[in-house]
C-alpha atoms as one frame of an Amber mdcrd trajectory, in Angstrom:
protein
 168.135 189.279 129.637 167.894 191.674 126.765 166.859 195.230 127.424 164.485
 195.816 124.515 163.044 199.171 123.601 159.515 198.717 122.157 159.549 202.263
 120.838 162.252 201.315 118.350 160.117 198.541 116.862 157.943 199.486 113.903
 155.844 196.325 113.701 152.459 194.855 114.341 152.320 193.526 117.929 151.172
 189.992 117.117 153.826 189.066 114.547 156.621 190.561 116.634 155.732 188.491
 119.699 157.253 185.416 118.121 160.504 187.273 117.436 160.691 188.568 121.023
 160.927 184.939 122.155 163.629 184.197 119.607 165.675 187.213 120.670 165.409
 186.404 124.387 166.535 182.838 123.718 169.727 183.770 121.954 170.753 186.900
 123.867 172.456 185.050 126.762 174.609 183.119 124.290 176.082 186.395 123.071
 176.426 187.922 126.533 174.492 190.981 125.376 173.191 193.826 127.481 171.343
 195.720 124.775 169.695 194.991 121.436 167.947 196.862 118.692 165.558 195.519
 116.097 165.772 197.092 112.647 162.997 196.324 110.200 163.727 195.874 106.496
 160.727 196.252 104.186 157.017 196.138 104.801 156.288 192.582 103.605 155.334
 190.188 106.390 155.427 186.860 104.611 158.205 184.381 105.406 159.999 186.224
 108.214 163.754 185.866 108.105 166.290 187.345 110.450 170.035 187.729 110.620
 172.311 188.864 113.440 175.188 191.283 113.063 177.357 191.468 116.136 178.928
 194.840 116.948 180.916 194.596 120.147 178.347 193.731 122.852 175.440 194.753
 120.739 173.417 192.932 118.133 171.367 194.515 115.386 168.629 192.208 114.206
 167.435 192.702 110.644 164.011 191.220 109.920 162.719 191.034 106.393 159.878
 189.429 104.534 160.397 188.692 100.859 164.176 188.640 100.544 166.223 188.443
  97.366 169.226 186.096  97.577 172.623 187.735  97.737 175.264 186.596  95.258
 178.137 185.937  97.577 178.782 182.542  95.973 179.731 184.318  92.731 182.411
 186.286  94.571 183.713 183.052  96.048 184.039 181.335  92.667 185.720 184.452
  91.228 188.351 184.292  93.972 188.842 180.549  93.472 189.291 181.229  89.751
 191.996 183.837  90.388 193.884 181.627  92.842 193.716 178.683  90.430 195.010
 180.953  87.661 198.098 181.661  89.783 198.337 177.966  90.609 198.610 176.982
  86.942 200.859 179.907  86.092 203.328 178.660  88.712 203.199 175.194  87.147
 203.920 176.669  83.710 206.884 178.834  84.743 209.503 176.321  83.636 207.728
 175.504  80.386 207.887 179.192  79.413 211.389 179.790  80.772 212.575 176.276
  79.901 214.258 176.967  76.565 216.324 179.837  77.937 217.051 177.973  81.170
 218.054 174.817  79.272 220.477 176.773  77.122 222.108 178.481  80.102 222.149
 175.394  82.333 222.991 172.851  79.551 219.869 170.700  80.028 219.145 167.831
  77.609 215.589 167.012  76.395 215.460 163.989  78.729 216.652 166.054  81.715
 214.094 168.733  80.828 211.374 166.067  80.706 212.227 164.838  84.199 212.339
 168.389  85.571 208.955 169.133  84.013 207.538 165.943  85.551 208.910 166.584
  89.057 205.931 168.706  90.006 203.470 165.970  89.115 205.315 163.222  91.028
 204.784 165.077  94.279 201.415 166.525  93.315 199.961 163.090  92.570 201.491
 161.355  95.593 200.317 164.086  97.993 196.694 164.133  96.871 195.445 161.624
  99.437 197.264 163.269 102.386 196.179 166.685 101.082 192.527 165.636 100.857
 192.672 164.101 104.325 194.128 167.349 105.735 191.278 169.313 104.165 188.695
 167.012 105.761 190.492 167.192 109.097 191.295 170.893 109.396 189.052 172.611
 106.845 189.747 174.206 103.496 190.731 177.704 104.541 193.585 176.889 106.901
 195.227 174.295 104.646 194.686 176.220 101.398 196.151 179.505 102.668 199.282
 177.747 103.920 199.603 175.936 100.607 199.455 179.145  98.543 202.139 180.844
 100.643 204.436 177.808 100.581 204.249 177.089  96.845 204.888 180.779  96.094
 208.086 180.844  98.178 209.292 177.634  96.512 208.558 179.062  93.064 210.696
 182.107  93.825 213.504 179.841  95.060 213.880 178.310  91.579 215.387 181.611
  90.431 218.481 180.772  92.531 219.280 177.521  90.702 222.771 177.614  89.199
 223.916 180.435  91.469 224.742 178.316  94.526 228.105 176.493  94.246 228.248
 172.695  94.561 224.485 172.196  94.148 223.668 170.084  91.057 221.431 171.993
  88.661 219.162 169.151  87.548 218.805 167.715  91.056 218.062 171.113  92.614
 215.445 171.986  89.998 213.835 168.572  90.369 213.660 168.893  94.168 212.261
 172.428  94.106 209.573 171.562  91.555 208.828 168.394  93.543 208.246 170.536
  96.650 206.016 172.930  94.682 203.942 169.878  93.743 203.630 168.878  97.410
 202.526 172.373  98.368 199.927 172.630  95.589 198.386 169.219  96.302 195.408
 170.484  98.387 194.402 173.149  95.858 191.960 171.337  93.582 190.404 169.134
  96.285 189.998 172.403  98.205 188.297 173.984  95.188 185.946 171.001  94.967
 185.077 171.275  98.667 184.299 174.976  98.322 182.089 174.368  95.276 180.269
 171.531  97.066 179.652 173.849 100.024 178.757 177.033  98.129 176.771 175.866
  95.083 173.511 173.975  94.517 173.718 170.987  92.171 172.118 172.917  89.282
 174.995 175.451  89.320 177.828 173.084  90.156 178.779 172.274  86.571 179.294
 175.924  85.690 181.092 176.676  88.965 183.480 173.740  88.511 184.057 174.666
  84.871 184.935 178.220  85.908 187.713 177.248  88.302 188.904 174.454  86.006
 189.110 176.868  83.057 191.680 178.856  85.005 194.304 176.451  83.668 193.818
 178.062  80.245 193.319 181.606  81.445 196.605 181.391  83.340 198.482 181.087
  80.044 196.348 183.806  78.454 197.223 186.148  81.292 200.789 185.088  82.060
 202.379 183.371  79.026 202.881 186.600  77.034 204.151 188.406  80.141 206.488
 185.547  81.034 207.802 185.359  77.467 208.470 189.086  77.450 210.197 188.932
  80.836 212.444 186.057  79.724 213.401 188.070  76.647 213.908 191.359  78.508
 215.153 190.378  81.969 216.190 186.729  81.764 214.460 183.502  82.752 215.042
 183.967  86.499 212.779 187.046  86.615 209.718 184.881  85.889 210.170 182.909
  89.121 210.690 186.035  91.246 207.553 187.647  89.832 205.294 184.629  90.441
 206.626 184.144  93.960 205.795 187.702  95.025 202.308 187.624  93.446 201.533
 184.331  95.196 202.422 185.564  98.676 200.139 188.579  98.215 197.363 186.278
  96.987 197.643 184.143 100.137 196.813 187.168 102.317 193.810 188.088 100.146
 192.493 184.520 100.183 192.826 184.299 103.970 190.698 187.412 104.462 188.004
 186.523 101.956 187.183 182.800 102.221 184.597 181.527 104.717 181.994 178.761
 104.745 178.459 179.721 103.586 177.040 179.407 107.098 179.480 181.968 108.472
 180.213 184.386 105.626 179.399 187.989 106.641 177.985 188.914 103.218 175.473
 186.109 102.685 171.786 186.424 103.576 169.310 183.745 104.600 167.711 183.621
 101.143 170.978 182.704  99.422 171.790 180.258 102.201 168.423 178.569 101.701
 168.918 178.510  97.917 172.248 176.703  98.334 170.990 174.341 101.034 167.767
 173.413  99.255 169.679 172.798  96.027 171.983 170.253  97.629 174.865 172.489
  98.706 176.706 171.254 101.781 176.596 174.567 103.633 178.019 173.206 106.909
 180.911 171.351 105.255 183.540 173.809 106.501 181.967 174.084 109.966 181.972
 170.309 110.224 185.712 170.336 109.621 186.212 171.679 113.130 185.109 168.339
 114.578 187.522 166.711 112.149 187.376 163.546 110.111 190.359 161.465 111.154
 192.220 159.878 108.286 191.641 156.157 107.977 193.037 153.924 105.255 189.773
 151.982 105.382 188.038 155.044 103.916 190.075 154.683 100.714 188.971 151.104
 100.069 185.426 151.900  98.855 186.804 154.717  96.689 189.107 152.283  94.887
 186.632 149.376  94.708 183.819 151.231  92.951 183.582 150.772  89.164 182.032
 154.199  88.594 184.860 155.942  90.433 187.558 153.869  88.724 186.157 154.893
  85.329 186.127 158.530  86.423 189.740 158.243  87.611 190.869 156.731  84.293
 188.987 159.404  82.344 190.593 162.186  84.369 194.064 160.712  83.860 193.454
 160.548  80.100 192.131 164.085  79.744 195.036 165.419  81.812 197.529 164.022
  79.304 196.379 166.844  77.035 196.533 169.331  79.914 200.097 168.442  80.829
 201.299 168.471  77.250 199.983 172.016  77.039 201.506 173.313  80.300 204.878
 171.563  79.889 205.980 170.844  76.309 203.674 172.965  74.158 205.682 176.236
  74.288 208.891 174.236  73.748 207.221 172.477  70.795 206.433 175.850  69.231
 210.058 176.982  69.616 211.946 173.815  68.650 209.568 172.208  66.146 207.846
 175.209  64.598 210.577 177.843  64.722 208.932 180.516  66.874 210.936 182.746
  69.160 210.341 182.556  72.913 208.309 185.776  72.829 206.279 184.572  69.833
 205.641 181.229  71.550 204.286 183.007  74.624 201.789 184.946  72.536 200.989
 181.971  70.275 200.154 179.811  73.306 197.593 182.397  74.363 195.114 181.653
  71.520 194.629 177.946  72.333 194.475 178.968  75.994 191.699 181.492  75.281
 189.787 178.823  73.359 190.272 176.328  76.185 188.995 178.913  78.654 185.932
 179.627  76.493 185.324 175.916  76.008 185.423 175.360  79.750 182.707 177.949
  80.333 180.627 176.624  77.431 180.901 173.060  78.732 179.744 174.050  82.214
 176.779 176.051  80.917 175.724 173.264  78.521 175.967 170.681  81.292 173.844
 172.667  83.748 171.234 173.444  81.087 170.988 169.784  80.134 170.511 168.952
  83.806 167.684 171.462  84.197 165.980 170.367  80.974 166.330 166.596  81.239
 166.784 166.010  84.945 169.424 163.423  84.001 172.752 164.000  85.721 174.281
 161.221  83.633 173.342 162.855  80.334 174.212 166.357  81.515 177.795 165.442
  82.380 178.606 162.896  79.649 177.266 164.597  76.495 179.568 167.663  76.684
 182.457 165.468  77.747 182.207 163.135  74.740 181.672 165.940  72.229 184.592
 167.888  73.675 186.989 164.954  73.469 186.061 164.316  69.832 187.129 167.885
  69.078 190.276 167.536  71.201 191.441 164.502  69.211 191.899 166.760  66.157
 195.275 167.705  67.694 196.689 164.806  65.649 196.139 166.830  62.453 199.148
 169.001  63.383 201.372 166.114  62.292 200.518 166.831  58.640 200.420 170.642
  58.791 203.300 172.986  57.971 201.702 176.412  58.339 202.286 177.989  61.741
 198.898 179.714  61.665 197.123 176.450  60.729 198.832 174.629  63.587 197.789
 177.293  66.086 194.204 177.148  64.711 194.025 173.350  65.120 195.512 173.565
  68.606 192.901 176.210  69.450 190.099 173.889  68.268 191.558 170.964  70.220
 191.818 172.954  73.430 188.321 174.393  72.953 187.093 170.795  72.885 189.209
 169.866  75.890 187.714 172.804  77.761 184.155 171.650  76.991 185.020 168.193
  78.312 186.600 169.460  81.546 183.748 168.435  83.825 185.669 165.986  86.004
 185.493 168.138  89.115 181.771 168.727  88.644 181.338 164.955  88.404 183.323
 164.497  91.621 181.157 167.056  93.415 178.161 164.997  92.248 179.435 161.552
  93.272 181.803 162.014  96.253 180.600 160.584  99.599 179.432 163.507 101.723
 181.716 162.769 104.674 184.794 162.264 102.500 184.667 165.144 100.038 188.305
 166.131 100.518 189.679 162.587 100.480 187.581 161.660  97.428 188.866 164.697
  95.572 192.406 163.803  96.588 192.179 160.247  95.213 190.568 161.559  92.019
 193.269 164.184  91.554 196.030 161.689  92.332 194.963 159.534  89.401 194.387
 162.560  87.180 197.810 163.992  87.834 199.607 160.725  87.216 199.372 162.125
  83.676 201.744 164.853  84.791 204.333 162.222  85.638 203.856 160.164  82.480
 203.363 162.853  79.827 206.498 165.028  80.196 208.764 161.978  80.479 207.185
 160.048  77.581 207.264 163.140  75.353 210.892 163.773  76.335 211.891 160.254
  75.302 209.862 160.422  72.069 211.508 163.716  71.071 214.965 162.449  72.025
 214.493 159.203  70.072 212.797 160.563  66.944 213.854 164.204  66.835 210.197
 165.075  66.245 206.966 165.781  68.164 204.773 163.723  65.775 204.773 160.677
  68.044 203.991 162.915  71.020 200.897 164.313  69.281 199.715 160.767  68.492
 200.217 159.857  72.158 198.029 162.788  73.232 195.279 162.077  70.663 195.039
 158.418  71.749 194.287 159.540  75.291 191.428 161.717  74.046 189.765 158.544
  72.732 190.535 156.710  75.987 188.660 159.437  77.891 185.546 158.796  75.806
 185.825 155.057  76.398 186.187 155.536  80.151 183.078 157.652  80.621 180.803
 155.846  78.147 181.724 152.210  78.876 183.271 151.963  82.350 181.629 154.656
  84.494 177.966 153.690  84.091 175.262 155.902  85.665 176.622 158.932  87.533
 175.232 159.066  91.080 176.466 159.898  94.580 178.316 157.095  96.330 176.855
 156.403  99.744 179.168 154.895 102.357 177.768 153.490 105.586 179.144 155.201
 108.654
């Protein structure tokens, strides 16, 4: 039993009696021989306590009125940085592609297939990746994924230097494997947001990590363009590989579930829990949710989810055009140098990043004001896609600055509409958060298979990107149709156990 020292307790006898019982009850579980009670503040309303284990000793902090910590903001900042690296790795070949194609004698069709290789694997691995997250928890799977995709990214720098290995086949395989490795990333992000954020903050949190796709080009496209110009296209892959391995170590040390994070206090935990956050989601992963094909059936038979899947596929057509062909479009169609294209791609990326944050804030404010989840998610999405469809105007423009301005407006709108992951956090069955995110992302990233290949064939057949821009704009309108006509009311899908 605990050896308590009453002289170290600065408290009124009656209130502390209840805490003596609590301490005695938990001490044997920790195998403790000594304890100290430290009092925080003089307020005695709403006692809360937290344990900090130090060897075989526990310090108990008791406080009254307690302000919530902001640990969840640190978590979303880390997710944002990791997702920035994730998208930068995807964009490596689009930035280095022109120089690599010239050196390796790649045709537009071959380039299209290489650019699509990532998405083939990424889409196909979403369901297994989501199931692994549900089975083993986000941290373990995500850390391994970051390290693996970083090593595979670095390996692309060796293409063309190893005798007897076909260039196109080797590049396709390596980018395919990067896609496999990155598959758990966005379902993992969605799980962390579902665990760490109340519903009223989920739109902004999801928009923050989703906006990393734009910030990655803001941060890395100019650097990559400069490195290609100064040190050759292979240097880009070496750089991203090294950064990714370092990031894996940082992520491993910093990510924990809300119920076990050392920096969170009871007030923030209560705020998340009472707001609908699934604070034990990562702890529950230890028991494991075994994969079962029967679990996929209700996810594919629900009209609301099918509409969400179609909408995410359509909006990702714009995403994949941007991260695969857009820099090449600026070089081949608009006459920019590789370095200029890297910097020019940054402005639309900045606008997409800003739009993503604006969309999340608007959505959460609408939710607080109206109480309607349906309205809060759909209004920004429809308005954003209307703006994104203006990308078609580039067909009739000749000025480079005007084209960049229209692209910036289109990607600002796309950013506003990027609420798919917030919607999934709202509707996914509680026991299948990882698997639901995997199915959703599988459909969404089918656009990564279709878009680079279709654009490659259009450019090869017509010698122009005009048809490609029309293809992208049509999918903006399809996104609106999906969410306004097919989805219906947005609500959580309940599946009987």
